[in-house]
N, C-alpha and C positions, 0 to 999 in steps of 0.2 A: 086355450080357457085359466089355466091355472097364470101362465102367464099374464093375460090382461087384470086379473083376479091381484095376484104383487104388487102390476100396476097403479093398479087405485088402493090401494093398499098404504103404499105406498106416499101417495100424492096426499091420502086421509089422512096419514100419521102427521107430512110437515106440512098442512095448513096446520091441524090443531093442534099445535104448540108456534109461540109468536117466535118474535124475535126484534132483534132490535138493531137498526142499522146505524153508523157511528158517524157523522155526517156535516160534524166540525172540520175543519181542518184545523186544524190547531190542539188538537189535541192527539191521544196517542193510538189511538183503534180505530182513526178515519178511512173512512169508505169501507170498513168491517163489516159485516155483517155477524150478528151476532145471536144465534139461537136460542132461545130461552130452556129452561129445563124441562123435564117431562112432569115434573111435580108440582109445580107453577111454571104452564104454557101460556098467563097471559100478565101484561104488566100493569093490568087492573084487573080489583077484585072489587061486586057490588056487595061480599060477604069481609069486616073486619079483620073473618078469625082465619080468611084464605092466605096463602102466601103470595105474593104478586112476583114478576122475573124485578130482576132489579143489573143495568150496566153501568157502571161507570167509566164512562170511553175514554177516563184521563189516563185510568191504570193501568200498566200490563199484569195478568196478561191477556187485558179484553175478553174476557169469562165472563160468564153473566152468572146471576145467584136465586137462591128465593127468601126474601126476604120477607118479614112480614112488617105491613104498614104503617108504621108505629114512629111518631114523628124522630129527628135524632141529631140533636144539639149540638153533634160538634161534625154536621156539614157542611157543608159549601151554599150558601145562599139562608144561610137559619141566622132564625132572631130569638133568643132562649134568655131566659135567666135575670141580670139586674141592669138594664136587656144587657149581654152581648150580642153579635154578630160578625157572620164571618162570610165575607164575602169570598165572587166567586174563585176570586186569587190566593181561597183564603188565609187572608190576612186576614187578626179578632181584633173586635175595636171595642170596646168597655164605653157603654152612652151608660153614664146617673142623671138625671133629667132629677125634675122638681113636681114631688107629686099631683095628680091636680092638673097637671098643666100639659099642653098638646106642643109636637116637636115637626119638625121638617128634614126629615133620614132624606130622602132625595127630591134632590129640585132640578129640574130640564126643561129646556122649552117644552117638550112635549108629555111630559110625563112628572107627576108632583104624589110625592106620600106620606105623606104624615102618618104619626102620632101620637093618639091619648095617653099619657101613665101616668100609673093609681099605687097608690102605697102607699108606708108611714115609715113615719122616725122613732126609734126607739128608742126611746128615753135615755141622756144621756152619748148620742152621735149628734153629729153633725152636719149630717147630711139624711136625705131619707133615705128610704130602697124602695124600687120602684123593680118595674115592671109591665107592661104591654098591655093595655088592652079594649084597645081599639085598635086598628091601622083602616087607615083614607086612602084610598089613593083619585089621585083626579087623570082623566087624558081623552085625546078627546072629546074635547067639555063634557064627560060625563061624570060623575060621582058613585065612585061603590067605595063601600066602606064593609070592614067585617070589627063586630067587637063582644068579648064576652058579657054579656048580657048579667046586671045583680042577683046577686043570692046568697038572701038570708045563710045559709049555709047550701055547700055545696057534697052535689052530689054529682059521681064517676059517669053514671048509670042518666044522667042529664045529659041532652044537649042543652046549654047554654052559651050556643054561639046565636050571632043575627046578621043577617045581611041585610042590606040595603040599595040598591043602583037607583041613581039620580033622584034620590030619595025617597022611595016608595022596595018596600018591604017586601023580600023576597022571599016567598019558604020556596026550602032546601027539603028533601027526604032525606028522612035517615041517616037511611041505607048507604044512601051517595057521602054523606060526610063521613062515615066511620070502617070508608071499604078502604 
């Protein structure tokens, strides 16, 4: 009976803590299953105050760690600041657009990504300071957009994001946005 209890407890503990399988053959941790720490057994969290399991399959020693779900402007695939894009290959690309204009970021036969920049031109400067106000995605004859709604004053406690799919507003629960 003791052996059966130990086996059941072991199975329960193993299913409680998730892991990440690195399936991309171009990464250094290819074909490795990396267990999540007990402190953050999941790669997702409904509460933004909870840490999640994060694994970077491209960097040895192929370990997972607990992290808060905050944006990191220095990570692959990020777009931040005036705006600065970091590609999957870690190459940084600075883009200086014009305020209140739309720009094509990615143009492919199967995918189109556009952005709307907003900003201002400080006195004495020869170019606008800009940042991304909205992103639009065209794929498979569908349109998806994500934008920061205009606000007379910014409050970090209020959700300023607006989502649309094929022209229809999407209602996304706030717990999901800040997970």
